[in-house]
C-alpha positions in Angstrom: 0.2 38.4 -8.1 2.9 36.0 -10.0 4.7 33.3 -8.3 7.7 31.2 -8.8 8.3 27.9 -7.9 11.9 27.3 -6.5 13.3 23.7 -6.2 16.4 22.8 -4.5 18.2 20.4 -6.5 21.6 18.2 -6.1 23.7 18.8 -9.0 23.5 15.0 -10.2 22.0 13.1 -13.5 18.2 13.0 -13.2 17.5 15.2 -10.9 15.7 17.9 -13.0 13.8 15.1 -15.0 12.2 14.2 -11.6 10.8 17.5 -11.2 9.5 17.4 -14.7 7.9 14.1 -14.3 5.6 15.6 -11.5 4.9 18.3 -13.3 4.1 16.0 -16.4 2.1 13.7 -14.7 -0.1 16.7 -13.2 -0.6 18.2 -16.3 1.2 21.4 -15.0 2.9 23.4 -17.9 6.3 24.6 -17.8 6.5 28.2 -19.1 10.2 29.2 -18.3 13.0 28.0 -16.1 16.1 29.1 -14.9 18.8 26.7 -13.1 21.3 28.2 -10.7 24.2 26.4 -9.5 24.8 27.5 -6.0 27.7 25.4 -4.2 29.0 22.1 -3.1 27.0 20.2 -5.9 23.5 22.0 -5.4 21.4 24.4 -7.0 18.2 26.5 -7.6 15.6 25.5 -10.3 13.3 28.4 -10.7 10.2 27.4 -12.8 7.2 29.7 -14.2 4.2 27.4 -14.4 0.7 27.2 -15.4 -0.4 26.5 -11.7 2.3 27.4 -9.3 0.5 26.3 -6.1 -0.7 22.8 -7.2 3.4 22.5 -8.6 4.6 23.0 -5.1 1.9 21.0 -3.6 2.7 18.1 -5.7 6.8 18.5 -5.8 6.6 18.8 -1.7 4.4 15.7 -1.7 7.2 13.6 -3.8 10.0 14.9 -1.0 11.4 17.8 -3.0 12.8 20.9 -1.2 10.4 23.5 -2.9 8.7 26.8 -2.2 6.8 29.5 -3.8 8.3 33.0 -4.2 6.4 35.8 -5.7 7.4 37.4 -8.7 7.2 40.4 -11.1 6.8 39.6 -15.1 7.4 42.4 -17.1 6.8 42.6 -20.9 9.3 44.1 -22.9 10.0 44.0 -26.6 11.6 41.1 -28.2 14.1 43.2 -30.5 17.9 44.0 -30.1 17.9 46.6 -27.0 15.0 45.5 -25.7 16.2 43.9 -22.5 18.5 46.9 -22.0 15.8 49.6 -22.3 13.8 47.5 -19.6 16.8 47.4 -17.5 17.7 51.1 -17.8 14.0 51.4 -16.4 14.6 49.1 -13.5 17.5 50.9 -12.7 15.5 54.6 -12.9 12.5 52.9 -10.7 15.4 52.2 -8.2 14.7 48.5 -7.9 17.2 46.0 -7.2 16.2 42.2 -8.1 17.9 39.1 -6.4 17.5 36.8 -9.5 16.1 37.5 -12.9 15.6 35.8 -16.1 13.4 36.1 -19.4 11.5 34.3 -22.2 10.2 35.1 -25.6 6.4 35.1 -25.8 6.3 36.2 -29.7 9.2 36.1 -31.8 10.3 39.6 -32.7 7.5 41.0 -30.9 7.6 40.5 -27.1 9.0 38.9 -24.4 9.0 38.5 -20.5 11.3 39.2 -18.0 10.9 37.6 -14.8 12.1 39.4 -11.7 13.0 38.1 -8.0 12.6 41.2 -5.5 12.9 41.1 -1.8 10.4 43.8 -1.1 7.8 43.1 -3.8 5.0 45.5 -2.8 7.1 48.4 -3.1 9.0 47.4 -6.2 5.6 46.8 -8.1 4.3 50.3 -7.1 7.9 51.9 -8.4 7.6 49.7 -11.7 4.3 50.8 -12.4 4.9 54.5 -11.5 7.6 54.7 -14.4 4.9 52.9 -16.7 6.3 49.6 -16.9 3.5 46.9 -17.4 3.4 44.1 -15.0 1.6 41.1 -16.6 -1.4 39.5 -14.9 -1.2 36.0 -14.3 -3.6 34.8 -16.9 -0.9 36.3 -19.2 2.2 34.7 -17.0 0.8 31.2 -16.4 -1.0 30.7 -19.7 -5.1 29.5 -20.3 -4.6 27.0 -17.9 -3.2 28.8 -15.2 -4.8 30.0 -11.6 -6.6 33.4 -11.9 -6.7 35.8 -9.0 
């Protein structure tokens, strides 16, 4: 099962660079990121990285508020309408998500869509039941990622 690392950050110059410096020093590859503004000058940085457990451990050791969240990563075609088709399938499956973001894997061929869902076990079952392919960790994290 795949995870994202969520980091609570103050919205000020250099905040994201502190995160990337820790990950760079640990040779952890950032596969995708999404920054959400929350309120009162704070935000949440969601990262898909090559080793989420190690990333979260190192960020926490540096005093950064971080957490692991289980995600479903679904492959979709990288073409106009690809996301629309995927979202129609997700709606058909009855799966509601709290956060989502995408990333191209192979230009013009495929992309991945990261879905953060409250009831992950049931959602995975529903997504698979309608034929959506949930990517395994090696596809999500890359060659250096943790394999389960």
